[in-house]
C-alpha positions as CSV (number, residue, x, y, z in Angstrom):
1,M,-98.4,-52.9,-88.3
2,N,-95.3,-50.2,-88.9
3,Q,-95.9,-46.1,-89.3
4,Y,-94.3,-44.6,-91.7
5,L,-93.8,-41.0,-92.9
6,A,-93.6,-40.0,-96.6
7,L,-91.9,-36.7,-97.3
8,L,-93.0,-35.8,-100.9
9,R,-90.5,-33.0,-102.2
10,G,-91.7,-30.4,-104.5
11,I,-95.1,-30.6,-104.8
12,N,-97.9,-28.2,-105.0
13,V,-94.9,-25.6,-104.5
14,S,-96.2,-22.0,-107.1
15,G,-98.4,-24.1,-108.8
16,Q,-96.0,-26.8,-109.5
17,K,-96.5,-30.5,-109.5
18,A,-100.1,-29.8,-108.2
19,I,-101.3,-32.5,-106.6
20,K,-104.7,-32.7,-104.1
21,M,-104.6,-34.6,-100.9
22,A,-107.9,-35.8,-101.0
23,S,-106.1,-37.4,-104.7
24,L,-103.4,-38.7,-103.0
25,I,-104.9,-40.1,-100.1
26,S,-107.1,-42.3,-102.6
27,L,-103.6,-43.3,-104.6
28,C,-102.3,-44.2,-101.6
29,Q,-105.4,-46.2,-100.3
30,K,-105.4,-48.1,-104.0
31,I,-101.8,-49.1,-103.5
32,G,-102.1,-50.6,-100.0
33,F,-101.4,-48.4,-97.3
34,E,-103.7,-47.9,-94.5
35,E,-105.1,-45.3,-92.2
36,V,-103.7,-42.6,-94.5
37,T,-104.1,-38.9,-93.2
38,T,-102.0,-35.8,-95.2
39,Y,-100.7,-32.9,-93.3
40,I,-100.5,-29.4,-95.3
41,Q,-100.5,-29.5,-99.0
42,S,-96.4,-29.9,-99.2
43,G,-96.4,-33.5,-99.2
44,N,-96.5,-35.1,-95.4
45,I,-97.8,-38.4,-95.9
46,C,-99.0,-40.7,-92.4
47,F,-99.8,-44.0,-92.8
48,K,-99.8,-47.9,-91.3
49,S,-98.1,-50.8,-93.9
50,A,-97.9,-54.3,-93.0
51,N,-94.6,-54.1,-95.7
52,K,-91.4,-53.7,-93.7
53,D,-89.5,-52.6,-96.7
54,I,-89.3,-49.0,-96.7
55,E,-87.3,-48.9,-100.6
56,K,-90.1,-51.1,-102.3
57,L,-92.6,-48.9,-100.4
58,T,-90.7,-45.2,-101.7
59,L,-90.8,-47.1,-105.2
60,L,-94.3,-48.1,-105.0
61,L,-95.3,-45.0,-104.5
62,Q,-92.9,-43.3,-106.7
63,E,-93.9,-45.1,-109.3
64,N,-97.8,-44.3,-108.6
65,I,-97.3,-40.8,-108.4
66,K,-95.9,-40.9,-111.6
67,Q,-98.5,-42.8,-113.4
68,E,-101.4,-40.9,-112.0
69,Y,-99.9,-37.5,-112.3
70,N,-97.5,-37.8,-114.9
71,F,-94.9,-36.3,-113.9
72,D,-91.6,-37.5,-111.0
73,V,-92.1,-36.8,-107.2
74,P,-89.1,-37.8,-104.9
75,V,-90.2,-39.5,-101.7
76,L,-87.9,-40.1,-98.6
77,I,-89.6,-42.5,-96.2
78,I,-89.2,-42.4,-92.7
79,K,-90.6,-44.7,-89.9
80,H,-92.3,-43.0,-87.1
81,R,-89.5,-43.7,-84.2
82,T,-87.1,-42.9,-86.9
83,L,-88.6,-38.9,-87.3
84,E,-88.8,-38.9,-83.2
85,E,-85.2,-39.7,-82.6
86,I,-84.2,-36.7,-85.9
87,Y,-86.4,-34.4,-83.3
88,N,-84.9,-35.6,-80.0
89,N,-81.4,-35.1,-81.9
90,L,-82.0,-31.3,-82.6
91,P,-79.0,-29.9,-82.0
92,F,-80.3,-26.2,-81.3
93,K,-81.2,-26.4,-77.9
94,N,-83.9,-24.1,-76.3
95,I,-86.0,-23.3,-79.0
96,D,-89.8,-22.0,-78.6
97,V,-92.0,-24.1,-81.7
98,A,-95.0,-21.3,-81.3
99,S,-92.4,-18.8,-81.5
100,E,-89.2,-20.2,-83.1
101,G,-90.5,-23.2,-84.7
102,N,-90.4,-22.2,-88.5
103,K,-86.7,-20.7,-88.5
104,V,-85.7,-24.2,-87.5
105,L,-85.8,-26.6,-90.2
106,V,-84.5,-30.4,-90.7
107,S,-83.6,-31.1,-93.9
108,F,-84.2,-35.5,-94.5
109,L,-81.5,-36.5,-97.0
110,S,-81.3,-39.3,-99.1
111,T,-78.9,-40.7,-98.2
112,Q,-75.6,-40.0,-95.7
113,P,-73.6,-37.0,-97.4
114,D,-69.2,-37.0,-97.1
115,Q,-68.0,-35.5,-94.5
116,E,-66.2,-33.4,-97.5
117,K,-69.3,-32.9,-98.8
118,I,-70.4,-31.3,-95.2
119,T,-67.8,-29.5,-94.6
120,H,-67.7,-27.3,-97.4
121,L,-71.2,-26.3,-97.3
122,L,-71.0,-25.1,-93.8
123,S,-68.4,-22.7,-95.4
124,Y,-71.6,-20.8,-96.5
125,V,-73.4,-20.2,-93.2
126,K,-73.2,-16.8,-92.0
127,A,-73.9,-16.0,-88.2
128,P,-76.1,-16.1,-86.8
129,E,-76.9,-18.9,-88.8
130,K,-76.2,-22.7,-87.3
131,L,-75.3,-25.7,-89.3
132,S,-75.5,-29.3,-88.3
133,V,-75.3,-33.1,-90.5
134,D,-76.3,-35.9,-88.3
135,K,-76.1,-39.5,-90.5
136,Q,-79.1,-38.0,-92.9
137,A,-80.8,-35.2,-91.5
138,L,-79.9,-32.2,-92.0
139,Y,-80.4,-28.8,-88.9
140,L,-80.6,-25.5,-90.0
141,H,-81.6,-23.0,-87.6
142,C,-82.0,-19.1,-89.7
143,P,-83.0,-17.1,-86.4
144,N,-83.4,-14.2,-89.6
145,G,-85.8,-16.8,-91.6
146,Y,-85.5,-19.2,-94.3
147,G,-86.2,-16.6,-96.7
148,K,-83.0,-14.6,-95.5
149,T,-80.7,-17.9,-96.1
150,K,-78.7,-19.0,-99.2
151,L,-78.9,-22.9,-97.8
152,S,-82.1,-23.4,-99.7
153,N,-83.0,-26.7,-100.2
154,N,-82.6,-26.9,-103.6
155,F,-78.7,-25.7,-102.4
156,V,-77.9,-27.9,-99.8
157,E,-78.9,-31.1,-102.9
158,N,-76.4,-28.9,-104.8
159,K,-73.7,-28.8,-102.5
160,L,-74.2,-32.2,-101.1
161,K,-74.9,-34.2,-104.0
162,V,-78.7,-36.3,-102.5
163,T,-81.8,-35.3,-102.8
164,A,-83.6,-33.7,-99.3
165,T,-86.7,-32.3,-98.4
166,T,-87.0,-29.7,-96.1
167,R,-89.4,-29.4,-93.5
168,N,-89.8,-27.1,-90.5
169,L,-89.8,-28.0,-86.8
170,K,-93.9,-27.0,-86.1
171,T,-94.4,-29.4,-89.0
172,I,-92.3,-31.5,-87.6
173,V,-93.9,-31.6,-84.3
174,K,-97.5,-32.2,-85.7
175,L,-96.3,-34.8,-87.6
176,I,-95.0,-36.4,-84.6
177,A,-98.0,-35.9,-82.9
178,L,-100.3,-37.0,-85.6
179,L,-98.1,-40.6,-85.8
180,K,-98.8,-41.6,-82.5
181,V,-102.7,-41.5,-83.4
């Protein structure tokens, strides 16, 4: 069995695209995902599947969400070890997860962006913020808080021309722990 993490973008935000986690777990089980668990209401699904084709798993989940709830939800599925690699490649060292974990964010990108677009995005970074992109992960450190930065998920998507979904470091650490169970 392969362990995966499905990241849903934009559900349960300000009453939009509301999905109850119990319903989402049931849907995932119905389509063949095993040992399904969710973490918080923002669309983090840990599951196992014998299927090794991430693209097919992604389409299967997206299509079934559309059928079940009547709205489109971008879905990004990654392997457990990919999440660990993204965490291990965190460019900001000496971050205390307990006190600063909500000020360090990772945006999971649908594709690797062009270097020209990354360079353009970097021009919007305002000190003391730091931003780094590694393959399909964008790392953002906002010492003043994510709510104070211009570099929101929507802004990143617009500038890089990719689909992105963002999680803070506290959530990533918790998801890694859940996937180790």
